[in-house]
C-alpha positions as CSV (number, residue, x, y, z in Angstrom):
1,X,123.5,99.3,119.4
2,X,124.5,101.2,122.1
3,X,127.7,102.4,120.0
4,X,125.4,104.0,117.8
5,X,123.3,105.5,120.3
6,X,126.2,107.0,121.3
7,X,127.5,108.3,118.5
8,X,124.3,110.4,117.5
9,X,124.0,111.6,120.6
10,X,128.1,113.0,120.7
11,X,127.4,113.9,117.2
12,X,124.0,115.4,117.3
13,X,124.9,119.0,115.7
14,X,126.6,117.6,112.6
15,X,123.2,115.4,112.0
16,X,121.0,118.4,112.2
17,X,123.0,119.6,109.3
18,X,123.0,117.0,107.3
19,X,119.7,117.0,107.3
20,X,118.8,120.1,106.9
21,X,120.9,120.3,103.7
22,X,119.5,117.0,102.3
23,X,115.7,119.0,102.9
24,X,117.3,121.7,101.1
25,X,119.2,119.7,98.0
26,X,116.1,117.1,97.9
27,X,113.7,119.6,97.8
28,X,114.7,121.1,94.9
29,X,114.6,117.9,93.0
30,X,111.3,117.1,94.5
31,X,109.6,120.5,92.7
32,X,110.1,118.6,89.7
33,X,108.5,115.1,90.4
34,X,104.6,115.8,89.1
35,X,106.5,116.7,85.7
36,X,108.5,113.4,85.5
37,X,105.1,110.9,86.6
38,X,102.8,109.4,83.5
39,X,100.6,107.1,82.8
40,X,98.6,104.8,85.8
41,X,101.5,102.5,85.6
42,X,99.8,99.4,84.6
43,X,102.0,98.6,82.1
44,X,104.5,95.5,81.3
45,X,106.7,93.8,79.2
46,X,104.6,90.9,77.2
47,X,102.8,90.1,74.2
48,X,100.7,92.9,74.3
49,X,103.6,95.2,74.6
50,X,104.9,93.8,71.3
51,X,101.6,94.0,69.5
52,X,101.7,97.4,70.0
53,X,104.8,98.3,69.1
54,X,104.3,96.0,65.7
55,X,101.1,98.2,65.1
56,X,102.5,101.4,65.3
57,X,106.1,100.6,63.5
58,X,104.8,98.1,61.0
59,X,101.0,99.0,60.3
60,X,101.5,102.8,61.5
61,X,98.6,103.0,64.1
62,X,98.9,106.1,65.9
63,X,101.3,106.1,68.9
64,X,99.1,108.3,70.8
65,X,95.4,109.5,70.4
66,X,93.5,112.1,72.0
67,X,89.5,112.0,71.0
68,X,87.7,115.3,70.8
69,X,84.0,115.2,71.7
70,X,81.4,117.5,69.7
71,X,77.5,117.8,71.0
72,X,75.2,119.9,69.7
73,X,73.8,122.8,71.4
74,X,69.9,123.1,71.3
75,X,70.1,126.7,69.1
76,X,72.7,125.1,66.6
77,X,71.9,124.3,62.9
78,X,72.7,120.8,61.6
79,X,75.2,122.9,59.1
80,X,76.6,125.2,61.7
81,X,77.1,122.5,64.2
82,X,79.3,120.4,61.1
83,X,81.2,123.5,60.7
84,X,82.0,124.2,64.3
85,X,83.1,120.7,63.8
86,X,85.3,121.2,60.5
87,X,87.2,124.6,62.2
88,X,87.8,123.2,65.4
89,X,89.5,119.9,63.8
90,X,91.3,122.1,61.1
91,X,93.0,124.2,63.9
92,X,94.0,121.4,65.7
93,X,95.5,120.0,62.6
94,X,97.6,122.8,61.7
95,X,99.5,122.0,65.7
96,X,103.1,120.3,64.7
97,X,102.9,117.6,66.9
98,X,99.7,116.4,65.6
99,X,100.0,113.5,62.7
100,X,96.8,113.1,61.7
101,X,93.3,113.8,62.2
102,X,90.1,111.6,62.1
103,X,87.3,114.0,61.3
104,X,83.6,112.8,61.9
105,X,82.7,114.6,58.8
106,X,84.9,112.1,56.5
107,X,83.6,108.8,58.5
108,X,80.4,108.4,59.7
109,X,81.0,106.2,62.0
110,X,81.9,108.8,64.2
111,X,79.1,111.0,64.1
112,X,75.6,110.9,65.1
113,X,72.8,113.6,65.0
114,X,73.5,115.8,68.2
115,X,76.9,113.8,69.0
116,X,80.2,113.1,67.3
117,X,84.1,113.2,68.0
118,X,87.2,113.4,66.3
119,X,90.6,111.6,66.6
120,X,93.8,113.5,67.0
121,X,96.8,111.3,66.4
122,X,99.9,112.4,68.1
123,X,103.6,111.4,68.4
124,X,104.1,109.3,71.9
125,X,106.5,111.5,73.5
126,X,105.1,113.3,76.8
127,X,106.2,116.5,76.1
128,X,104.8,116.9,72.7
129,X,101.6,115.1,74.4
130,X,101.1,117.9,76.8
131,X,101.8,120.7,74.6
132,X,99.3,119.3,72.7
133,X,96.3,118.7,75.3
134,X,97.3,122.6,76.3
135,X,97.2,124.0,72.5
136,X,94.1,122.2,72.0
137,X,92.1,123.5,75.5
138,X,93.2,127.2,74.8
139,X,91.5,126.7,71.1
140,X,88.1,125.2,72.7
141,X,88.3,127.0,75.8
142,X,84.9,129.0,76.3
143,X,83.2,127.3,73.5
144,X,80.2,125.2,74.8
145,X,79.8,121.2,73.6
146,X,83.1,120.8,73.2
147,X,85.6,118.6,75.5
148,X,89.0,116.3,75.2
149,X,89.4,112.8,76.6
150,X,91.5,110.4,75.4
151,X,94.4,108.5,77.4
152,X,96.9,111.3,77.8
153,X,94.0,113.6,78.6
154,X,93.0,111.3,81.3
155,X,96.6,111.1,82.2
156,X,97.0,114.5,82.6
157,X,94.3,115.3,84.5
158,X,94.8,112.8,86.8
159,X,98.2,113.8,87.4
160,X,96.6,117.6,88.5
161,X,94.1,115.9,90.5
162,X,96.5,113.8,92.4
163,X,98.6,116.9,93.3
164,X,95.1,118.9,94.3
165,X,94.2,115.5,96.3
166,X,97.6,115.4,98.0
167,X,96.8,119.5,99.2
168,X,93.2,118.5,100.4
169,X,94.7,115.4,102.1
170,X,97.4,117.3,104.0
171,X,94.9,119.8,105.0
172,X,92.5,117.7,106.5
173,X,95.5,115.0,107.9
174,X,97.8,117.5,109.5
175,X,95.4,119.5,111.7
176,X,93.7,116.4,112.6
177,X,97.1,114.7,113.5
178,X,98.6,117.4,115.1
179,X,95.4,117.2,117.7
180,X,95.9,113.4,118.3
181,X,99.5,114.5,119.0
182,X,98.8,117.2,121.3
183,X,96.3,114.6,123.2
184,X,99.4,112.4,123.5
185,X,101.9,114.8,124.5
186,X,100.4,117.9,125.7
187,X,103.0,120.2,124.7
188,X,103.0,122.1,121.2
189,X,107.1,121.4,121.3
190,X,106.7,117.7,121.6
191,X,103.4,117.7,119.2
192,X,105.3,119.5,116.5
193,X,108.6,117.4,116.2
194,X,106.9,114.1,114.7
195,X,105.2,116.6,112.0
196,X,108.7,117.8,111.2
197,X,110.2,114.6,111.0
198,X,107.1,113.8,108.3
199,X,107.7,116.3,106.5
200,X,111.4,116.6,105.9
201,X,111.0,112.8,105.5
202,X,108.1,113.2,102.3
203,X,110.3,116.2,100.8
204,X,113.6,114.1,100.7
205,X,111.7,110.7,99.8
206,X,110.4,113.2,96.3
207,X,113.5,114.5,95.6
208,X,114.8,110.9,95.5
209,X,112.0,109.9,93.7
210,X,112.5,112.4,91.2
211,X,116.1,111.1,90.6
212,X,114.8,107.7,90.5
213,X,112.3,108.9,87.9
214,X,114.8,109.9,85.2
215,X,115.8,106.3,85.2
216,X,112.6,104.5,85.6
217,X,109.2,105.1,84.8
218,X,107.0,106.0,87.3
219,X,103.3,106.4,87.5
220,X,100.7,109.1,88.8
221,X,99.7,107.6,91.3
222,X,102.8,107.5,93.2
223,X,101.9,111.2,94.3
224,X,99.5,110.3,96.8
225,X,100.6,106.5,98.0
226,X,104.6,107.4,98.9
227,X,103.6,110.3,100.8
228,X,100.5,108.7,102.7
229,X,103.0,106.0,103.1
230,X,105.9,107.8,104.5
231,X,103.6,110.6,106.3
232,X,101.6,107.9,108.3
233,X,104.5,106.0,109.0
234,X,107.5,108.7,110.1
235,X,104.7,110.1,112.2
236,X,103.7,106.8,114.1
237,X,107.4,105.9,114.5
238,X,108.2,109.1,116.0
239,X,105.0,109.0,118.3
240,X,106.5,105.6,119.7
241,X,110.1,107.5,120.4
242,X,108.9,110.6,122.3
243,X,106.7,108.7,124.0
244,X,109.2,106.0,125.4
245,X,111.9,109.3,125.6
246,X,109.5,110.8,127.6
247,X,109.1,108.1,130.4
248,X,113.4,107.9,130.3
249,X,113.9,111.5,130.6
250,X,111.8,111.2,134.3
251,X,114.3,108.5,135.1
252,X,117.9,109.5,134.0
253,X,119.8,112.2,132.3
254,X,119.0,113.2,128.8
255,X,121.7,111.6,127.5
256,X,121.0,108.3,129.0
257,X,117.3,108.4,128.4
258,X,118.3,109.0,124.6
259,X,120.5,105.8,124.4
260,X,118.0,104.0,126.4
261,X,115.1,105.3,124.2
262,X,117.5,104.2,120.6
263,X,118.3,100.9,122.1
264,X,114.4,100.1,123.1
265,X,112.4,101.8,121.0
266,X,114.5,102.5,118.4
267,X,114.6,98.6,117.9
268,X,111.0,98.3,117.7
269,X,111.0,101.1,114.8
270,X,113.5,99.1,113.0
271,X,111.8,95.9,113.6
272,X,108.6,97.4,112.1
273,X,110.5,98.9,109.3
274,X,111.5,95.3,108.7
275,X,108.2,94.3,108.3
276,X,106.4,96.9,106.3
277,X,110.0,96.4,104.1
278,X,109.1,93.1,103.3
279,X,105.7,93.4,102.4
280,X,106.5,96.3,100.1
281,X,109.7,94.2,98.8
282,X,107.3,91.2,98.1
283,X,105.1,93.7,95.3
284,X,108.9,93.7,93.4
285,X,107.6,90.1,92.0
286,X,105.2,91.3,90.0
287,X,106.5,92.3,87.0
288,X,103.9,95.2,86.6
289,X,105.2,98.7,86.4
290,X,102.7,99.7,89.0
291,X,103.5,97.4,91.8
292,X,107.3,97.9,91.5
293,X,106.5,101.5,91.5
294,X,104.9,101.6,94.6
295,X,107.8,99.1,96.4
296,X,110.0,101.5,95.0
297,X,108.3,104.5,96.4
298,X,107.1,103.0,99.7
299,X,110.5,101.3,100.4
300,X,112.1,105.0,99.7
301,X,109.7,106.7,102.2
302,X,110.4,104.0,104.8
303,X,114.0,104.2,104.7
304,X,113.7,108.2,105.0
305,X,111.4,107.9,108.0
306,X,113.4,104.9,109.7
307,X,116.5,107.0,109.7
308,X,114.5,110.3,110.6
309,X,113.0,108.5,113.5
310,X,116.4,107.2,114.5
311,X,118.8,110.3,113.9
312,X,117.1,113.5,112.9
313,X,114.6,113.0,116.0
314,X,116.9,112.6,119.0
315,X,119.2,115.1,118.0
316,X,116.2,117.3,118.2
317,X,115.5,116.1,120.9
318,X,118.8,116.6,122.4
319,X,119.2,120.0,121.5
320,X,115.2,120.9,123.0
321,X,116.5,119.3,126.4
322,X,113.6,120.4,128.8
323,X,111.9,122.7,126.6
324,X,109.8,119.3,125.0
325,X,107.7,119.9,127.7
326,X,107.4,124.0,126.8
327,X,103.9,125.9,125.7
328,X,101.9,122.8,127.4
329,X,98.2,122.9,126.5
330,X,96.9,119.4,128.1
331,X,98.2,117.7,131.1
332,X,98.8,114.1,130.0
333,X,100.8,112.7,132.6
334,X,97.5,111.2,134.0
335,X,97.7,107.3,135.0
336,X,95.5,105.9,132.4
337,X,96.7,102.1,132.7
338,X,94.1,101.7,135.9
339,X,91.2,102.2,133.3
340,X,93.2,100.1,130.5
341,X,94.0,97.3,133.1
342,X,90.0,97.2,134.1
343,X,89.2,97.0,130.6
344,X,91.6,94.1,130.2
345,X,90.4,92.1,133.4
346,X,86.6,92.4,132.1
347,X,87.4,91.2,128.4
348,X,89.2,88.0,130.1
349,X,86.5,87.0,132.5
350,X,84.5,86.1,129.4
351,X,87.1,84.8,127.3
352,X,85.3,82.5,124.7
353,X,81.9,84.8,124.6
354,X,84.3,88.1,123.5
355,X,86.2,85.3,121.2
356,X,83.1,83.9,119.2
357,X,81.8,87.8,119.1
358,X,85.0,89.4,117.7
359,X,85.1,86.6,115.0
360,X,81.1,86.9,114.0
361,X,81.6,90.7,113.9
362,X,85.0,89.7,111.3
363,X,83.1,87.0,109.6
364,X,80.3,89.3,108.7
365,X,82.4,91.8,106.9
366,X,84.5,89.2,105.1
367,X,81.2,87.8,103.6
368,X,80.9,90.7,100.5
369,X,84.2,89.6,99.3
370,X,82.9,87.0,97.2
371,X,81.6,89.6,95.1
372,X,84.8,91.5,94.5
373,X,85.4,92.7,91.3
374,X,88.3,93.9,90.3
375,X,89.2,96.6,87.8
376,X,92.2,98.5,86.1
377,X,91.3,102.3,86.5
378,X,90.6,104.4,83.7
379,X,88.6,107.3,82.9
380,X,86.4,105.9,85.9
381,X,89.6,106.7,88.1
382,X,88.8,110.6,88.0
383,X,86.1,112.3,89.5
384,X,82.9,112.6,87.9
385,X,82.8,116.2,87.4
386,X,86.6,116.0,85.2
387,X,85.3,117.0,81.6
388,X,87.5,113.8,80.5
389,X,85.8,111.2,82.1
390,X,82.4,113.0,81.1
391,X,83.6,112.9,77.2
392,X,84.9,109.3,77.1
393,X,82.2,107.7,78.9
394,X,79.7,109.4,76.4
395,X,81.6,108.4,73.7
396,X,81.9,105.1,75.4
397,X,77.8,105.3,75.9
398,X,77.0,106.2,71.9
399,X,79.6,105.2,70.0
400,X,80.7,101.4,70.8
401,X,77.8,99.2,69.3
402,X,77.5,95.8,69.0
403,X,81.6,95.8,69.2
404,X,83.1,96.5,72.8
405,X,86.4,95.4,72.6
406,X,88.7,94.4,69.9
407,X,91.8,92.0,69.7
408,X,94.5,92.2,67.0
409,X,96.1,89.4,65.8
410,X,99.7,89.9,64.1
411,X,100.2,86.6,61.7
412,X,103.6,86.2,60.1
413,X,103.8,83.8,57.3
414,X,107.6,83.0,55.7
415,X,106.4,83.3,52.1
416,X,104.0,86.3,52.7
417,X,100.2,86.3,52.3
418,X,98.9,87.9,48.9
419,X,99.4,84.5,47.3
420,X,96.8,82.2,47.2
421,X,98.1,80.0,49.6
422,X,98.6,83.2,51.9
423,X,95.2,84.1,50.9
424,X,93.8,80.9,51.7
425,X,95.4,80.6,54.9
426,X,94.2,83.7,56.0
427,X,90.7,82.8,55.3
428,X,90.8,79.5,57.5
429,X,92.6,81.9,60.4
430,X,89.2,84.0,60.0
431,X,86.8,81.5,60.4
432,X,88.4,80.3,62.8
433,X,88.0,83.1,64.6
434,X,84.4,83.8,63.8
435,X,83.6,80.4,65.1
436,X,84.4,81.7,68.9
437,X,81.4,82.6,70.7
438,X,81.7,86.6,71.3
439,X,83.4,87.4,68.2
440,X,80.7,89.7,65.9
441,X,83.3,90.5,63.2
442,X,86.8,90.0,61.5
443,X,88.4,92.7,59.4
444,X,90.3,91.4,56.5
445,X,91.6,92.3,53.0
446,X,88.4,89.9,52.0
447,X,85.9,92.2,53.7
448,X,88.2,95.6,53.0
449,X,88.1,95.0,49.2
450,X,84.8,93.2,48.2
451,X,86.3,90.1,46.9
452,X,85.5,86.6,49.5
453,X,87.4,84.1,47.7
454,X,91.0,83.5,47.7
455,X,91.4,82.6,44.1
456,X,89.7,85.6,42.7
457,X,91.8,87.9,45.3
458,X,95.0,86.3,44.2
459,X,93.7,86.2,40.5
460,X,92.7,90.3,40.9
461,X,96.7,91.4,42.2
462,X,98.1,89.4,39.3
463,X,97.2,92.5,36.9
464,X,99.5,95.5,37.6
465,X,95.9,97.7,37.1
466,X,93.6,96.2,39.8
467,X,96.8,95.7,41.9
468,X,97.1,99.2,42.0
469,X,93.1,99.6,43.0
470,X,93.3,97.3,45.9
471,X,96.2,98.7,47.4
472,X,94.4,101.4,49.6
473,X,92.2,98.1,50.5
474,X,95.3,95.4,51.2
475,X,97.9,98.0,52.8
476,X,96.1,98.5,56.3
477,X,96.5,94.6,57.0
478,X,99.2,93.3,54.6
479,X,102.9,94.7,55.3
480,X,105.6,92.2,53.7
481,X,105.3,88.9,55.5
482,X,103.0,90.4,58.6
483,X,99.2,90.4,58.4
484,X,97.2,92.5,60.7
485,X,93.7,91.0,61.9
486,X,91.2,93.0,63.9
487,X,88.9,90.5,65.4
488,X,86.1,92.9,67.3
489,X,84.2,90.7,70.3
490,X,80.6,91.5,71.6
491,X,81.7,91.7,75.3
492,X,84.0,94.3,77.5
493,X,88.3,94.2,77.0
494,X,87.8,93.6,81.4
495,X,85.2,90.7,81.2
496,X,86.4,87.0,81.9
497,X,85.1,85.7,78.1
498,X,87.4,88.7,76.5
499,X,90.4,87.8,78.5
500,X,89.5,83.9,78.0
501,X,89.9,84.4,74.6
502,X,93.0,86.2,74.2
503,X,94.8,83.9,76.5
504,X,93.7,80.5,74.7
505,X,94.4,82.1,71.5
506,X,97.9,82.8,72.6
507,X,98.3,79.1,74.0
508,X,96.9,77.7,71.0
509,X,99.1,76.1,68.5
510,X,98.5,77.9,65.2
511,X,100.0,76.7,61.5
512,X,101.3,80.1,61.5
513,X,103.6,82.5,63.9
514,X,100.8,84.8,65.7
515,X,100.7,87.3,68.6
516,X,97.6,88.9,70.2
517,X,97.1,92.1,71.5
518,X,94.4,94.9,72.3
519,X,92.6,95.7,75.8
520,X,91.6,92.2,76.4
521,X,94.8,90.7,75.8
522,X,96.3,93.8,78.0
523,X,93.9,92.9,80.7
524,X,94.7,89.3,80.4
525,X,98.3,89.8,81.1
526,X,98.0,92.2,83.8
527,X,95.5,90.1,85.7
528,X,97.3,86.8,85.2
529,X,100.5,88.4,86.2
530,X,99.1,89.4,89.7
531,X,97.0,85.7,90.0
532,X,100.4,84.1,89.5
533,X,102.1,85.6,91.5
534,X,100.1,86.7,94.8
535,X,101.1,82.9,95.9
536,X,104.4,83.3,96.0
537,X,103.8,87.2,97.6
538,X,101.8,85.8,100.7
539,X,103.9,82.9,100.8
540,X,107.1,85.5,101.4
541,X,105.0,87.9,103.4
542,X,103.7,84.7,106.3
543,X,106.4,82.6,106.1
544,X,108.8,85.4,106.9
545,X,106.3,86.9,109.5
546,X,106.2,83.8,111.5
547,X,109.7,83.1,111.4
548,X,110.6,86.6,112.8
549,X,108.0,86.4,115.5
550,X,108.7,82.5,116.5
551,X,112.5,83.9,117.4
552,X,111.1,87.3,118.9
553,X,108.9,86.1,121.1
554,X,110.3,82.0,121.5
555,X,107.0,80.7,120.5
556,X,104.9,78.9,117.9
557,X,101.2,79.5,119.0
558,X,101.7,83.5,119.0
559,X,103.2,83.9,115.6
560,X,100.6,81.4,114.1
561,X,97.7,83.3,115.9
562,X,98.7,86.8,115.2
563,X,98.9,85.8,111.3
564,X,95.6,84.4,111.6
565,X,93.8,87.5,113.2
566,X,95.9,89.6,110.7
567,X,94.6,87.5,107.8
568,X,91.3,87.9,109.1
569,X,91.5,91.2,109.9
570,X,92.3,92.3,106.7
571,X,89.7,89.9,104.9
572,X,86.9,91.6,107.0
573,X,88.8,95.0,105.6
574,X,88.4,93.8,101.9
575,X,84.7,93.0,102.3
576,X,83.5,96.0,104.1
577,X,85.2,97.5,101.2
578,X,83.5,96.1,98.5
579,X,80.4,96.8,100.5
580,X,81.2,100.5,100.9
581,X,82.3,101.2,96.8
582,X,80.6,98.8,94.9
583,X,77.6,99.0,97.1
584,X,77.5,102.6,96.8
585,X,77.2,103.1,100.7
586,X,77.6,106.4,102.6
587,X,76.9,108.8,99.2
588,X,79.9,106.7,97.8
589,X,79.3,106.2,93.7
590,X,79.2,102.7,92.7
591,X,82.4,101.4,91.5
592,X,84.5,98.4,91.5
593,X,87.6,97.6,93.4
594,X,90.9,99.4,92.0
595,X,93.2,96.3,91.0
596,X,96.1,97.5,93.0
597,X,94.2,98.1,96.6
598,X,94.6,94.4,97.6
599,X,97.9,93.6,97.0
600,X,99.0,97.2,98.6
601,X,96.7,97.0,101.4
602,X,97.9,93.6,102.3
603,X,101.6,93.9,101.9
604,X,101.6,97.1,103.8
605,X,99.2,97.0,106.7
606,X,100.1,93.4,107.7
607,X,103.9,94.6,108.4
608,X,102.0,97.9,110.2
609,X,99.8,95.1,112.2
610,X,103.0,93.2,113.3
611,X,104.8,96.5,114.6
612,X,101.4,96.9,117.1
613,X,101.4,93.3,117.9
614,X,105.0,93.3,118.7
615,X,104.8,96.0,120.9
616,X,102.1,94.7,122.8
617,X,103.3,90.8,123.1
618,X,106.7,92.1,123.9
619,X,106.0,94.1,127.2
620,X,103.5,90.8,127.8
621,X,106.4,88.5,127.8
622,X,108.7,90.6,129.8
623,X,106.2,90.6,132.8
624,X,105.3,86.6,131.9
625,X,109.3,86.1,132.2
626,X,109.2,87.6,135.6
627,X,106.1,85.7,137.0
628,X,105.5,83.2,134.7
629,X,101.6,84.1,135.0
630,X,99.9,84.6,131.5
631,X,96.4,86.1,132.9
632,X,98.7,89.0,134.5
633,X,101.0,89.4,132.1
634,X,98.2,89.8,129.5
635,X,96.5,92.4,131.6
636,X,99.8,94.6,132.6
637,X,100.8,94.2,129.1
638,X,98.1,95.8,128.2
639,X,97.7,98.3,130.4
640,X,100.9,99.7,129.9
641,X,101.1,99.8,126.2
642,X,97.3,100.6,124.9
643,X,97.5,103.7,125.4
644,X,100.2,104.9,123.0
645,X,99.2,102.2,120.6
646,X,95.9,103.6,120.6
647,X,97.4,107.2,119.6
648,X,99.9,105.3,117.3
649,X,96.7,103.8,115.2
650,X,94.6,106.6,115.5
651,X,97.6,109.0,113.8
652,X,97.9,106.0,111.2
653,X,94.0,106.5,110.6
654,X,94.0,110.1,110.3
655,X,96.8,110.6,107.4
656,X,95.4,107.9,105.4
657,X,92.0,108.2,106.1
658,X,92.4,112.2,105.0
659,X,92.6,111.0,101.9
660,X,88.7,109.6,101.9
661,X,87.8,113.3,100.8
662,X,90.0,113.2,97.6
663,X,89.2,112.8,94.1
664,X,91.1,110.4,92.2
665,X,89.0,106.9,92.8
666,X,91.9,104.3,93.2
667,X,94.1,106.7,95.9
668,X,90.6,107.0,98.3
669,X,90.3,103.5,98.0
670,X,93.5,102.7,99.2
671,X,93.2,105.8,101.9
672,X,89.9,104.1,103.1
673,X,91.3,100.8,102.9
674,X,94.2,101.2,105.2
675,X,92.7,103.3,107.9
676,X,89.9,100.6,107.8
677,X,92.5,97.9,108.4
678,X,94.1,99.8,110.9
679,X,91.2,100.8,112.9
680,X,90.0,97.1,113.0
681,X,93.1,95.7,113.9
682,X,93.4,98.4,116.8
683,X,89.9,97.6,118.3
684,X,89.2,94.0,117.7
685,X,92.2,92.3,117.6
686,X,94.2,94.0,119.7
687,X,91.9,95.0,122.4
688,X,89.4,91.9,122.2
689,X,90.5,89.1,120.2
690,X,94.2,89.3,121.4
691,X,93.7,89.3,125.3
692,X,90.7,86.2,125.2
693,X,92.7,84.1,123.3
694,X,95.9,84.8,125.3
695,X,93.3,83.7,128.3
696,X,92.1,81.1,126.3
697,X,95.4,79.2,125.4
698,X,97.0,79.8,128.9
699,X,101.0,79.0,129.1
700,X,100.5,76.7,125.4
701,X,100.7,81.0,123.9
702,X,104.9,80.7,125.0
703,X,104.9,76.7,123.9
704,X,108.4,76.2,122.1
705,X,109.7,73.1,121.4
706,X,113.0,74.3,120.3
707,X,113.8,75.5,123.6
708,X,116.3,73.7,125.9
709,X,115.1,72.8,129.8
710,X,118.2,75.2,131.0
711,X,117.1,77.9,128.8
712,X,113.3,77.2,129.7
713,X,114.2,77.6,133.8
714,X,116.5,80.6,133.0
715,X,113.9,82.5,131.4
716,X,111.0,82.2,133.5
């Protein structure tokens, strides 16, 4: 480490040039990132995906559909309303990328007295979808009562909202973060440095993600999550580094001060990055695009944040020299350790009471977790003011009716389906589906042709004239050896009942080969993938953290205690989020918790919390090795680290908490979740539970059965 530190000091000018060049080059690529993002990322290779491909390639289902909502104005007559619908959809049909139009004027199920909607089918190409949406928006601009929605429109709006949210979060978070840094450092120069490192981290990170996005599908939500993580961590790392450098600069020349800082604070930064890497990297095990995206995006910005903190920042500090103290606005050199020392001593005088009170508070936060409802973001991810969300919810409310979701079955029979035996098999399958509790109806060639018995339909198909008449009824359902069966349910696609049906049918041993798709199957596969892998992810995070801390502190009790406190703190965070969002408190609209939130917040914050734990316990251990006095060591460790830990935590809370004021719901929930988890960790856990439990356990904190007596004597 010392050799690396010396190298960085020696070639600091070259390092600055390289970082400047990287920022300029990657900045050009970064501008292209928003245009490369598509969809919410909830996609995986599974049975649903295979059925979707079969529906589009074999049964001519549209690859992408835009919905256009029409609402009759009070001044409009029924004839005028229908004329508006016809003219508007006719203009839409003239667009080159539009493959078909389903008009409410031709399909009564799409029309009610004052409300109607049309379906505009387009090719599933991002460029085509974006162009069609722009053209349609121009066509309906200024027309009251007409709105666009559907998955392509919602995706475009989420992308736009995400870009606006990022700007808003930066306008809120960065000035407040600068204020916190000024309170920590006192000078403008020292306070601006972390923001410079953070800004360069985001620019280069976005540039690299743009290059990755050319080969890998990236979700829209990464536009907010990556900078949220990267900016918070880079500023956090820079704060720890500069704080230690200022201490060393008072005692030795700047070269030696930088080398010492890199060897000490740099070591802590690397450890923190490893912990967060393990948490984020574990999400790669979940075979869903959004989790892989977040893992890749997070790891990219963390890697740059670490490199920036350990190379760019030292080079800037070396060049600035004493100018780091320039433009002082506040006096921050006052020793505050006395107040923290008194606080720690007060906590440790009543360790049992403090422990019980702290755990009681955390358990109170845990209680709402039992009511947590997880949901895959759809139109409700958008702010309520967006037309695409308003239109989607209106169509859902007015036209869903009894059939609230549909499972599509694709059955394959070697001898085909239009023989009497094949039709008999088809009827048995239909009866089997209809026997299930939540099945409303099943569409088949029997319902479409109004011929109910297999032998009658088989006989009709043997007559050339009847066969030709029946072709329009049969074609949507039968193509060669493949049969498509829409199964309509009376429960929502995200309900447990719908998912259970999809799972049971896929696992059932059918007499013919059958695959299932539709939104219930999509939800079932997503939920099952997460819940099947979550145990492995938790095991990786918890076990790796335990091993790292055990070797770092030569203790069994401290790692176990740290892990238990973190798990309790994070579970309490999730409970509070349930209370906030599902309960609609503090002016928030009632909404379910995004499926992304628990996994991301746990994976990310667990590593961050370990960073603060290591910083505090490392200092406590230094004093314990010197004195052998556990109580004294805890008080001194807390007194000498609390200021910088509190400042670092506050930076993290400010940067991530700024996303609470954004509109995209999953991002809002994640921002609040991370900020809340860090706040709980930095207060209840770090200031109350840690010192009180250190006092209660005494020398047992340092129990390490693998230590030999000679090593133990040497350490003490």
